[in-house]
N, C-alpha and C positions, 0 to 999 in steps of 0.2 A: 690509375689506381686499380690494382687487381684485388679482387676479393677472394678470400679462401672459401673452401667448400662449406664450412660451418657458417660463415657469414652470409653466403648466398642462401643457404637453407633457412637461416634466421629471417632474412629479408622476405623470402617467399612466404614463410609462415605469417609474418607480420602483414603482408599484403593480403593474404587469404582472410585473416581475421578482420581486417578493416573492410574488405569487400563484403563479408557476411554482415557486418554491422550496418553498412550502407544499404544493403539489400533488405534488411529487416523492415517489416511493414511500418510500424510506428511504435514509439515507446508508450507505455501506459501512462495515463494522465495523472495517476496517483489518487484519483477520486473514485468513490464507489459508484459505479454505473455512470450514466449520462444525465442523471437528474440535476436540476439546478440546485444551488445551495439554498438552504432555508434559514431564515432568522426566526428564532424562537422567542416568545415572550417569557417573562419571569415565571408565570404560572405554568407554561409548557415545560420549562426546564425543571421546575419543582416536581411536576408529575413524572418526568423522565427520570429524575434522581430517585424517586420513590420506587419506580419500577426496577431500576438497576440495582438498588440496594436489596430489594426483595428477592430478585433473581440470584444475586450473589450469596444471600443468606442460604438459599436452597442449592448452592454449589453448582449453578449453571455456568458453563464456560463463557468467558468474555466474548469469544468469537461468535457463539450462538446469539448472545444478547445483541451484539453489534449488527449481525445480519437481520435479526428480527426488527430492530428499531431503525435500521438504515443509516447507521453512523459508523465511525471507525472505532476499532478497539481502543485506541489511545484516548478517544473522547470518553469512552466508558470508564477508563481508569481515572480520568479527571473528575468525572461526575461522582465517582465512588468516594472521594475525599470529603 
């Protein structure tokens, strides 16, 4: 089976991309930092909610709040409700 010039080019591109993916160090874990996960008590979550709501009233961006508290921005949006 003979390949056309375009097919060979496509295969070389595909090989190059896969090689770059394999050579990449490692995928991010999706977690913030290497800290272990914390389990919070109800009282801690209540205080966290108060802090988040107060910061959001003062128009603080969610990213800044999340960085300050060490949680994800999605968790901030959940606490806001």
